[in-house]
C-alpha positions as CSV (number, residue, x, y, z in Angstrom):
1,M,77.6,93.2,98.0
2,G,79.4,96.0,96.2
3,S,82.6,93.9,95.8
4,R,80.4,91.3,93.9
5,G,78.8,93.9,91.7
6,Q,75.4,93.5,93.4
7,R,75.3,97.1,94.5
8,E,76.4,100.3,92.8
9,D,79.3,102.0,94.5
10,T,77.8,105.5,94.9
11,S,80.0,106.5,97.8
12,G,83.1,105.6,95.9
13,Q,81.8,107.6,93.0
14,A,81.2,110.6,95.3
15,I,84.9,110.4,96.4
16,R,86.1,110.4,92.8
17,E,83.8,113.3,91.9
18,V,84.8,115.5,94.8
19,M,88.5,114.7,94.7
20,S,88.7,115.2,90.9
21,A,86.9,118.5,91.2
22,Q,89.5,119.6,93.8
23,G,92.4,118.8,91.4
24,F,93.4,115.5,93.0
25,Q,94.3,112.6,90.6
26,V,92.5,109.4,91.4
27,V,95.1,106.7,90.8
28,H,93.2,103.6,91.9
29,H,89.6,102.7,92.7
30,N,88.8,99.3,94.0
31,I,85.8,97.7,95.8
32,V,86.9,95.0,98.3
33,P,84.7,92.8,100.5
34,D,84.2,93.6,104.2
35,E,86.9,91.3,105.2
36,K,89.7,92.6,107.4
37,D,92.6,90.6,105.8
38,I,91.6,91.8,102.3
39,I,91.3,95.4,103.4
40,I,94.7,95.1,105.1
41,L,96.3,93.7,102.0
42,R,94.9,96.4,99.7
43,L,95.9,99.3,102.1
44,T,99.4,97.8,102.4
45,E,99.8,97.4,98.7
46,W,98.7,101.0,98.0
47,C,100.6,102.7,100.8
48,D,103.8,100.7,100.2
49,G,103.7,101.0,96.4
50,G,105.1,104.6,96.4
51,E,102.7,106.2,93.9
52,I,99.9,107.0,96.3
53,D,99.8,109.9,98.9
54,L,96.3,109.5,100.1
55,V,93.9,106.6,100.5
56,L,90.2,107.3,101.2
57,T,88.1,104.3,102.2
58,T,84.3,104.4,102.3
59,G,82.1,102.2,104.4
60,G,82.7,99.7,107.1
61,T,82.9,102.3,109.9
62,G,79.8,101.5,111.9
63,L,78.9,99.0,114.6
64,G,77.9,96.1,112.5
65,P,79.8,92.8,112.6
66,R,81.1,93.3,109.1
67,D,82.3,96.8,109.8
68,V,86.0,96.1,110.0
69,T,87.6,98.9,108.1
70,P,88.8,100.8,111.2
71,Q,90.3,97.7,112.6
72,A,92.1,97.0,109.3
73,T,93.3,100.6,109.1
74,S,94.6,100.5,112.7
75,D,96.5,97.4,111.9
76,V,98.4,98.9,109.0
77,I,99.1,102.4,110.1
78,E,102.4,103.4,111.7
79,Y,100.7,106.2,113.6
80,A,97.2,107.7,114.0
81,V,96.1,111.2,113.1
82,P,93.3,111.4,115.5
83,G,92.5,115.0,114.9
84,I,91.1,114.2,111.4
85,A,88.7,111.5,112.7
86,E,87.7,113.7,115.6
87,A,87.0,116.7,113.3
88,L,84.9,114.5,110.9
89,R,82.8,113.3,113.8
90,M,82.5,116.7,115.4
91,E,81.4,118.5,112.3
92,T,79.1,115.8,111.0
93,L,77.5,115.4,114.4
94,K,76.1,118.9,113.7
95,K,74.1,117.3,110.9
96,T,73.3,113.8,112.2
97,S,73.4,112.1,115.6
98,M,74.6,109.0,113.8
99,A,78.1,110.5,113.7
100,M,78.5,109.4,117.3
101,I,78.7,105.8,116.3
102,S,81.2,106.3,113.5
103,R,84.5,104.5,114.2
104,S,86.5,106.2,111.4
105,V,90.2,106.2,111.7
106,A,92.9,108.3,110.1
107,G,96.6,107.5,110.1
108,V,99.8,107.2,108.2
109,R,101.6,104.3,106.6
110,N,104.8,104.8,104.6
111,R,104.1,108.6,104.2
112,C,100.6,107.8,102.8
113,L,97.6,109.2,104.6
114,I,94.6,106.9,105.1
115,I,91.2,108.3,106.0
116,N,88.1,106.2,106.6
117,L,84.9,107.8,105.4
118,P,81.3,106.8,105.9
119,G,79.5,104.5,103.4
120,S,76.9,107.0,102.1
121,P,77.5,109.5,99.3
122,K,76.1,112.3,101.6
123,G,78.4,111.3,104.4
124,V,81.4,111.2,102.1
125,R,80.7,114.6,100.8
126,E,80.2,116.1,104.3
127,C,83.4,114.5,105.6
128,L,85.4,115.6,102.6
129,E,84.2,119.1,103.0
130,V,85.7,119.0,106.6
131,V,89.0,117.5,105.6
132,L,89.8,119.1,102.2
133,P,91.1,122.4,103.6
134,V,94.0,120.6,105.4
135,L,94.8,117.9,102.9
136,P,97.2,119.8,100.7
137,H,99.3,120.9,103.7
138,A,99.1,117.4,105.3
139,L,100.3,115.7,102.2
140,E,103.1,118.3,101.7
141,V,104.3,117.6,105.3
142,L,104.3,113.8,104.6
143,K,106.4,114.3,101.5
144,N,108.8,116.8,103.3
145,K,107.7,119.5,100.9
146,A,106.0,121.9,103.4
147,Q,107.2,125.4,103.6
148,G,106.0,126.4,107.1
149,H,102.4,126.4,108.2
150,P,99.7,127.9,106.1
151,I,97.7,130.8,107.6
152,S,94.6,129.5,109.4
153,Q,91.3,130.2,107.6
154,N,89.8,130.8,111.1
155,A,92.4,133.4,112.3
């Protein structure tokens, strides 16, 4: 629906707003249909293009027959970063029991971090709140620019 312009992309807008406010540059934004091959193609293009460090997807993480984003992501990543997806579920479960049925995946392809986010603006904001504290360090590590480990905010 969103890829055909029949629905406003409010969750994508939420990603752009939050990430821009945190100083991240939004390089690309694209709405693709819920089709695994198309999602794989777009993730591959963006991660292999060399100009993107982070890809945030929204939607397609539920149990419906057209929810194929986690499968597409799993097919393109070189390795998973399960702690991110686990943390997203753990923290958002405190707000909604629906977090139990999220199939979000996080992983790396060509030094580019991919994170699947839920399809609602509220879910996007809640999940970004969880992951934002670790993103700068994670991206530095992927680019071989990290200078040790940052001091934990919980220490």
